[in-house]
GULODO-895887 format. One record per residue: residue in three letters; x, y, z of N, C-alpha, C in turn. Coordinates in steps of 0.001 Angstrom, whole numbers, plus 500000, padded with zeros to 6 digits. Example, Ala and Ser with C-alpha at 12.3 -4.5 7.8 and 13.67 -1.06 7.14 Angstrom:
<node resn="ALA" n_east="513190" n_north="494310" n_up="507800" ca_east="512300" ca_north="495500" ca_up="507800" c_east="513200" c_north="496700" c_up="507800"/>
<node resn="SER" n_east="512850" n_north="497750" n_up="507080" ca_east="513670" ca_north="498940" ca_up="507140" c_east="512900" c_north="500030" c_up="507870"/>
// end
This chain:
<node resn="MET" n_east="411372" n_north="553047" n_up="701215" ca_east="410688" ca_north="554266" ca_up="701578" c_east="410975" c_north="554675" c_up="702749"/>
<node resn="PRO" n_east="411683" n_north="555805" n_up="702923" ca_east="411336" ca_north="556139" ca_up="704572" c_east="409931" c_north="556293" c_up="704908"/>
<node resn="LYS" n_east="409732" n_north="556416" n_up="706369" ca_east="408041" ca_north="556778" ca_up="706696" c_east="407939" c_north="558431" c_up="706614"/>
<node resn="ILE" n_east="407042" n_north="558729" n_up="706356" ca_east="406411" ca_north="559743" ca_up="706558" c_east="406016" c_north="560477" c_up="707432"/>
<node resn="LYS" n_east="406686" n_north="561576" n_up="708175" ca_east="406121" ca_north="562249" ca_up="709496" c_east="404380" c_north="562807" c_up="709429"/>
<node resn="THR" n_east="403975" n_north="562539" n_up="710670" ca_east="402609" ca_north="563388" ca_up="710978" c_east="403197" c_north="564399" c_up="711707"/>
<node resn="LYS" n_east="402509" n_north="565675" n_up="711224" ca_east="402373" ca_north="567015" ca_up="711267" c_east="401528" c_north="567165" c_up="712642"/>
<node resn="LYS" n_east="402601" n_north="567210" n_up="713769" ca_east="401530" ca_north="566920" ca_up="714956" c_east="400735" c_north="568367" c_up="715420"/>
<node resn="ALA" n_east="400760" n_north="569629" n_up="714903" ca_east="399792" ca_north="570479" ca_up="715326" c_east="398767" c_north="570364" c_up="714482"/>
<node resn="VAL" n_east="398590" n_north="569878" n_up="713108" ca_east="397600" ca_north="569587" ca_up="712339" c_east="397053" c_north="568378" c_up="713122"/>
<node resn="ALA" n_east="397835" n_north="567084" n_up="713331" ca_east="396745" ca_north="566489" ca_up="714086" c_east="395977" c_north="566390" c_up="715331"/>
<node resn="LYS" n_east="396783" n_north="567453" n_up="716187" ca_east="395956" ca_north="568052" ca_up="717191" c_east="394628" c_north="568888" c_up="717102"/>
<node resn="ARG" n_east="394697" n_north="569834" n_up="715812" ca_east="393711" ca_north="570468" ca_up="715340" c_east="391999" c_north="569498" c_up="714371"/>
<node resn="PHE" n_east="392606" n_north="568621" n_up="714015" ca_east="391666" ca_north="568358" ca_up="712858" c_east="391372" c_north="566242" c_up="713147"/>
<node resn="LYS" n_east="390404" n_north="565997" n_up="712766" ca_east="390318" ca_north="564813" ca_up="713464" c_east="389530" c_north="563900" c_up="711871"/>
<node resn="VAL" n_east="389968" n_north="562934" n_up="711808" ca_east="389600" ca_north="562338" ca_up="710598" c_east="388435" c_north="560885" c_up="711004"/>
<node resn="THR" n_east="387395" n_north="560918" n_up="710223" ca_east="386067" ca_north="560170" ca_up="710925" c_east="386328" c_north="558828" c_up="710097"/>
<node resn="GLY" n_east="385628" n_north="557784" n_up="710273" ca_east="385967" ca_north="556499" ca_up="709760" c_east="385715" c_north="556567" c_up="708358"/>
<node resn="SER" n_east="384873" n_north="557226" n_up="707606" ca_east="384694" ca_north="557663" ca_up="706635" c_east="385816" c_north="558685" c_up="705455"/>
<node resn="GLY" n_east="386459" n_north="558724" n_up="706315" ca_east="387380" ca_north="559485" ca_up="705515" c_east="387517" c_north="561331" c_up="705519"/>
<node resn="LYS" n_east="386412" n_north="561311" n_up="706026" ca_east="386040" ca_north="563018" ca_up="706003" c_east="386834" c_north="563810" c_up="707474"/>
<node resn="ILE" n_east="387382" n_north="564994" n_up="707077" ca_east="388113" ca_north="566033" ca_up="708283" c_east="387336" c_north="566825" c_up="708985"/>
<node resn="MET" n_east="387574" n_north="566869" n_up="710025" ca_east="386268" ca_north="567425" ca_up="710696" c_east="387464" c_north="568423" c_up="711488"/>
<node resn="HIS" n_east="386938" n_north="569848" n_up="711666" ca_east="387811" ca_north="570630" ca_up="712895" c_east="386683" c_north="571644" c_up="713581"/>
<node resn="LYS" n_east="387313" n_north="572109" n_up="714844" ca_east="386447" ca_north="572700" ca_up="715545" c_east="385737" c_north="574241" c_up="714899"/>
<node resn="HIS" n_east="384890" n_north="575088" n_up="715322" ca_east="384562" ca_north="576121" ca_up="714857" c_east="385276" c_north="577497" c_up="715291"/>
<node resn="THR" n_east="385704" n_north="577995" n_up="714522" ca_east="386537" ca_north="579102" ca_up="715178" c_east="385749" c_north="580248" c_up="715981"/>
<node resn="ASN" n_east="386354" n_north="581733" n_up="716378" ca_east="385540" ca_north="581810" ca_up="717549" c_east="385018" c_north="581823" c_up="718547"/>
<node resn="ARG" n_east="385727" n_north="580384" n_up="718578" ca_east="385035" ca_north="580328" ca_up="720516" c_east="385918" c_north="580625" c_up="721597"/>
<node resn="GLY" n_east="387211" n_north="580629" n_up="721427" ca_east="388108" ca_north="580063" ca_up="722105" c_east="388087" c_north="581509" c_up="723389"/>
<node resn="HIS" n_east="387750" n_north="582867" n_up="723101" ca_east="387551" ca_north="583868" ca_up="724244" c_east="386955" c_north="584785" c_up="723930"/>
<node resn="ARG" n_east="386452" n_north="585790" n_up="724909" ca_east="385514" ca_north="586934" ca_up="724398" c_east="384527" c_north="586630" c_up="724465"/>
<node resn="ALA" n_east="383523" n_north="585682" n_up="724933" ca_east="382597" ca_north="584955" ca_up="724554" c_east="381287" c_north="585828" c_up="724943"/>
<node resn="PHE" n_east="381497" n_north="587109" n_up="725918" ca_east="380609" ca_north="587858" ca_up="726505" c_east="380125" c_north="589245" c_up="725310"/>
<node resn="GLY" n_east="380913" n_north="589197" n_up="724247" ca_east="381031" ca_north="589782" ca_up="722943" c_east="379935" c_north="589348" c_up="721843"/>
<node resn="LYS" n_east="379521" n_north="587963" n_up="722339" ca_east="378627" ca_north="586817" ca_up="721073" c_east="377399" c_north="586630" c_up="721890"/>
<node resn="THR" n_east="376421" n_north="586659" n_up="721229" ca_east="374609" ca_north="586610" ca_up="721644" c_east="374703" c_north="584890" c_up="721997"/>
<node resn="THR" n_east="374144" n_north="584557" n_up="722842" ca_east="373394" ca_north="583355" ca_up="723371" c_east="373474" c_north="582226" c_up="722015"/>
<node resn="LYS" n_east="372807" n_north="582624" n_up="721115" ca_east="372569" ca_north="581917" ca_up="719982" c_east="374108" c_north="581502" c_up="718905"/>
<node resn="GLN" n_east="374836" n_north="582801" n_up="718534" ca_east="376403" ca_north="582593" ca_up="718350" c_east="377065" c_north="581433" c_up="719127"/>
<node resn="LYS" n_east="376944" n_north="581335" n_up="720611" ca_east="377887" ca_north="580551" ca_up="720832" c_east="377317" c_north="579275" c_up="721022"/>
<node resn="ARG" n_east="375866" n_north="578857" n_up="721036" ca_east="375413" ca_north="577787" ca_up="720306" c_east="375947" c_north="577065" c_up="719594"/>
<node resn="GLN" n_east="375866" n_north="577989" n_up="718282" ca_east="375771" ca_north="577526" ca_up="717126" c_east="377211" c_north="577577" c_up="716761"/>
<node resn="LEU" n_east="378140" n_north="577615" n_up="717666" ca_east="379558" ca_north="577786" ca_up="717398" c_east="380124" c_north="575689" c_up="718131"/>
<node resn="LYS" n_east="379229" n_north="575435" n_up="718726" ca_east="379639" ca_north="574228" ca_up="719150" c_east="379692" c_north="573046" c_up="718368"/>
<node resn="GLY" n_east="380376" n_north="572074" n_up="718710" ca_east="381025" ca_north="571120" ca_up="718252" c_east="381657" c_north="570873" c_up="716888"/>
<node resn="SER" n_east="381839" n_north="570221" n_up="715858" ca_east="382749" ca_north="570126" ca_up="715098" c_east="381935" c_north="570446" c_up="713400"/>
<node resn="THR" n_east="382549" n_north="570581" n_up="712505" ca_east="382117" ca_north="570828" ca_up="710728" c_east="383277" c_north="569878" c_up="710428"/>
<node resn="GLU" n_east="382655" n_north="569896" n_up="708836" ca_east="383442" ca_north="569406" ca_up="708269" c_east="384141" c_north="570249" c_up="707190"/>
<node resn="MET" n_east="385910" n_north="569765" n_up="707122" ca_east="386470" ca_north="570322" ca_up="706355" c_east="386222" c_north="570866" c_up="705234"/>
<node resn="ASN" n_east="386519" n_north="572104" n_up="704494" ca_east="385794" ca_north="572535" ca_up="702922" c_east="386729" c_north="571729" c_up="702024"/>
<node resn="ARG" n_east="386269" n_north="571636" n_up="700909" ca_east="387011" ca_north="571014" ca_up="699837" c_east="388166" c_north="571425" c_up="699521"/>
<node resn="ALA" n_east="388376" n_north="572721" n_up="699474" ca_east="389661" ca_north="573331" ca_up="698919" c_east="390836" c_north="573124" c_up="700036"/>
<node resn="SER" n_east="390568" n_north="572889" n_up="701222" ca_east="391377" ca_north="572528" ca_up="702218" c_east="391766" c_north="571045" c_up="702390"/>
<node resn="ARG" n_east="391184" n_north="570341" n_up="702255" ca_east="390820" ca_north="568740" ca_up="702617" c_east="392213" c_north="568224" c_up="702391"/>
<node resn="ARG" n_east="392769" n_north="568620" n_up="700750" ca_east="394062" ca_north="567475" ca_up="700351" c_east="394909" c_north="568137" c_up="701313"/>
<node resn="LEU" n_east="395121" n_north="569261" n_up="701619" ca_east="396416" ca_north="569692" ca_up="702177" c_east="396782" c_north="569237" c_up="703424"/>
<node resn="ILE" n_east="395547" n_north="569399" n_up="704476" ca_east="395111" ca_north="568477" ca_up="705634" c_east="395671" c_north="567263" c_up="705593"/>
<node resn="GLY" n_east="395088" n_north="566531" n_up="704472" ca_east="395190" ca_north="565101" ca_up="704285" c_east="396747" c_north="564699" c_up="703995"/>
<node resn="ARG" n_east="397598" n_north="565655" n_up="703446" ca_east="399001" ca_north="565207" ca_up="703313" c_east="399615" c_north="565485" c_up="704820"/>
<node resn="ALA" n_east="399282" n_north="565831" n_up="705858" ca_east="400029" ca_north="566505" ca_up="706826" c_east="399608" c_north="565481" c_up="707908"/>
<node resn="LEU" n_east="398695" n_north="564739" n_up="707632" ca_east="398429" ca_north="563688" ca_up="708193" c_east="398103" c_north="561975" c_up="707377"/>
<node resn="PRO" n_east="399577" n_north="561632" n_up="707182" ca_east="399516" ca_north="560258" ca_up="706315" c_east="399019" c_north="559033" c_up="707017"/>
<node resn="TYR" n_east="399074" n_north="558996" n_up="708325" ca_east="398533" ca_north="557797" ca_up="709118" c_east="396882" c_north="557428" c_up="709657"/>
<node resn="LYS" n_east="396533" n_north="558907" n_up="709673" ca_east="395116" ca_north="558692" ca_up="709997" c_east="393847" c_north="558496" c_up="708702"/>
<node resn="GLY" n_east="394674" n_north="558650" n_up="707591" ca_east="393154" ca_north="558076" ca_up="706647" c_east="393084" c_north="559410" c_up="706169"/>
<node resn="GLY" n_east="394119" n_north="560245" n_up="706121" ca_east="393524" ca_north="561465" ca_up="705478" c_east="393837" c_north="562025" c_up="704183"/>
<node resn="ASN" n_east="394126" n_north="560290" n_up="703502" ca_east="394311" ca_north="560294" ca_up="701744" c_east="393269" c_north="560056" c_up="701358"/>
<node resn="LYS" n_east="392140" n_north="559305" n_up="702091" ca_east="390899" ca_north="558811" ca_up="701176" c_east="390157" c_north="560180" c_up="700174"/>
// end
C-alpha cells in the first residue's frame, strides 16, 4: 500500500489537538481591521473547533496528523 500524501495547504491552515479535534483560526481577521469594532476583533482571536460537517473532509487531507479519529 503506498503512502498517502498530506495536503500541505490544509496542514498550514488547520491543527489537530491531542484528543483529535481539528482547530482553525477565525475568519475576517486578515485585513481591514479599521471597519471592525474592538469587541469584534477581540472575539476573533484564537482558534475554534471545526464544525462536524467539515471535520471528515479535513481529516482525510491530514492522514498522518491524527485527523482520522
